[in-house]
N, C-alpha and C positions, 0 to 999 in steps of 0.2 A: 624474788617477790618478798618484800616485809610489808609488816602490819603495823597498826598503831591504834591507839584507843583514844576517845574523848570522852572526859567524865565530866558531866554538866550537873550540876547541884541546884540550879536556878528554876529548872522544868518541872513539872510535876507528869508522870512521876520522876524522880532524879534519876539520871540513865549514866550508863556507861556503854559506847558503841565502838564495835570494832570497825576498822575501815582498812581497805588495802591501801597499800604507799601509793598506788596510782590513782585512787579516787578523788575525784575532783573536789568531793566535799571534805577532804583530809585537809586541803589547802595548805601544804606544807607541814601539817602533822606536828611532830614534837618539836621542830624547830620554831615553832608559833610559841612566844610567851603564854602565861598563864594569863587570864582574864578575870574579871569579876563573874563571870558565868560557868567556868570551867578551867580544865587544863587538859593537857596532852601527854601522853605516856608512850614511850617506845623509843626507837623500833624495835619489833620483835621478828625472831627470824622464822616463825611458826604461827599459824593460825591458833593452836593449841596454847601458845605461850600467850598469845594476846588475850584469849577468854579467859584465861587463868589471872591475867594481870586485871581485867576488866572485874572479874568476880571479888578480887580483894580490892577494889576500891568501896566495896559495902552497898554500892548503889542499888535502888530498888529494882531498877530493870537494866539485864545486860543482854545486850544483841548485837547482831551483825547488823551492819548499813544496808538500807533497804534498796540502795543505789549499784553498790559494788558485791553485795551479797557473799560476804565472806561466812562460810559456816563451820562451826565447831564440830570436830569429828570424835 
């Protein structure tokens, strides 16, 4: 299992969401190019690495996806 982060700067609050690689909301994750709304980071080997990367984006909200539920340990 790998993890990826979607950084979105157009929603309020701006956010970075951690997804499991098999999450349908990840939609291909980091292989998807950046858009005007955000960009993907990863893949990350552990959920801890993914949450660290999400925090480094500086976004107001950092959390796990509500659908696939990765949790920081």
